[in-house]
C-alpha positions as semicolon CSV with decimal commas, in nm:
position;residue;x (nm);y (nm);z (nm)
1;M;8,360;19,945;5,703
2;Q;8,597;19,647;5,685
3;N;8,391;19,497;5,405
4;F;8,412;19,821;5,202
5;N;8,792;19,837;5,236
6;S;8,825;19,472;5,145
7;K;8,605;19,518;4,838
8;F;8,799;19,830;4,732
9;K;9,132;19,647;4,759
10;T;8,998;19,353;4,559
11;N;8,865;19,589;4,292
12;L;9,201;19,765;4,270
13;I;9,380;19,432;4,234
14;D;9,134;19,329;3,962
15;R;9,188;19,661;3,789
16;C;9,566;19,614;3,804
17;Y;9,527;19,263;3,665
18;K;9,323;19,391;3,369
19;F;9,575;19,670;3,318
20;S;9,856;19,413;3,306
21;L;9,665;19,215;3,045
22;G;9,631;19,530;2,835
23;V;10,005;19,598;2,857
24;I;10,088;19,239;2,762
25;K;9,854;19,257;2,461
26;L;10,015;19,585;2,355
27;A;10,364;19,435;2,392
28;D;10,264;19,137;2,179
29;R;10,170;19,376;1,897
30;L;10,503;19,560;1,896
31;P;10,732;19,527;1,594
32;S;11,015;19,274;1,592
33;K;11,289;19,523;1,668
34;R;11,552;19,505;1,939
35;S;11,439;19,832;2,095
36;A;11,079;19,711;2,109
37;W;11,184;19,384;2,277
38;V;11,384;19,564;2,545
39;I;11,109;19,814;2,624
40;A;10,839;19,545;2,609
41;D;11,029;19,337;2,863
42;Q;11,060;19,633;3,098
43;V;10,700;19,751;3,065
44;I;10,564;19,400;3,119
45;R;10,779;19,356;3,430
46;S;10,683;19,691;3,582
47;S;10,312;19,672;3,498
48;T;10,267;19,320;3,634
49;S;10,461;19,419;3,946
50;I;10,187;19,664;4,047
51;G;9,918;19,403;4,102
52;A;10,162;19,139;4,226
53;N;10,276;19,369;4,506
54;L;9,917;19,448;4,602
55;V;9,848;19,075;4,630
56;E;10,158;19,043;4,849
57;A;10,037;19,336;5,060
58;R;9,716;19,149;5,139
59;A;9,927;18,875;5,299
60;A;10,152;19,118;5,489
61;S;10,231;19,026;5,848
62;S;10,246;19,385;5,972
63;R;10,117;19,731;5,891
64;L;10,470;19,842;5,799
65;E;10,510;19,551;5,558
66;F;10,167;19,630;5,409
67;K;10,274;19,992;5,352
68;K;10,604;19,885;5,193
69;F;10,432;19,659;4,939
70;N;10,197;19,945;4,849
71;E;10,494;20,178;4,805
72;I;10,663;19,926;4,577
73;A;10,340;19,901;4,374
74;L;10,336;20,280;4,338
75;R;10,699;20,286;4,224
76;S;10,614;20,016;3,968
77;A;10,322;20,226;3,843
78;N;10,554;20,525;3,801
79;E;10,807;20,309;3,617
80;T;10,533;20,171;3,392
81;N;10,433;20,526;3,305
82;Y;10,793;20,595;3,197
83;W;10,814;20,291;2,968
84;L;10,473;20,359;2,812
85;C;10,573;20,720;2,739
86;L;10,892;20,594;2,580
87;L;10,698;20,353;2,358
88;R;10,465;20,634;2,257
89;D;10,739;20,884;2,185
90;V;10,954;20,652;1,973
91;E;10,636;20,556;1,787
92;L;10,667;20,182;1,836
93;A;10,297;20,142;1,910
94;D;9,961;20,299;1,844
95;K;9,937;20,626;2,040
96;E;9,567;20,580;2,116
97;S;9,627;20,241;2,279
98;I;9,918;20,375;2,480
99;N;9,726;20,683;2,590
100;L;9,447;20,463;2,726
101;L;9,704;20,264;2,924
102;L;9,870;20,586;3,043
103;T;9,536;20,714;3,171
104;E;9,473;20,389;3,355
105;V;9,818;20,372;3,516
106;A;9,783;20,736;3,627
107;E;9,453;20,655;3,797
108;I;9,601;20,346;3,963
109;A;9,902;20,548;4,081
110;N;9,675;20,816;4,225
111;M;9,475;20,555;4,417
112;L;9,792;20,396;4,550
113;A;9,940;20,732;4,650
114;S;9,620;20,828;4,830
115;G;9,618;20,500;5,019
116;I;9,983;20,537;5,116
117;I;9,924;20,888;5,247
118;K;9,639;20,756;5,464
119;L;9,861;20,473;5,591
120;K;10,133;20,720;5,685
121;K;9,887;20,943;5,874
122;N;9,757;20,660;6,093
């Protein structure tokens, strides 16, 4: 069972890494407007924070610390969702690209939330 959990966590981290790459590529295609720069900065920070906090969680020294890093990752996923919706609604980027990223961040957030609920139960 330990091997399965370890593999799942690694796959989630890899998925978050690929998601971050997708957000960065999207941000690099945004127009040269002040509003786009500000939102791009925020969405890059929040999206890369998801995976970074999961990596930190793997090195946690306690169960409580592990849970906290996962909670931070979930909050970053929720923040990323906000910034992506803002980009979509002000029409700074291709809606199809953003919708794909929104679907992915929703799935990541659901996985994180599920894991956090299990951590809180134990």
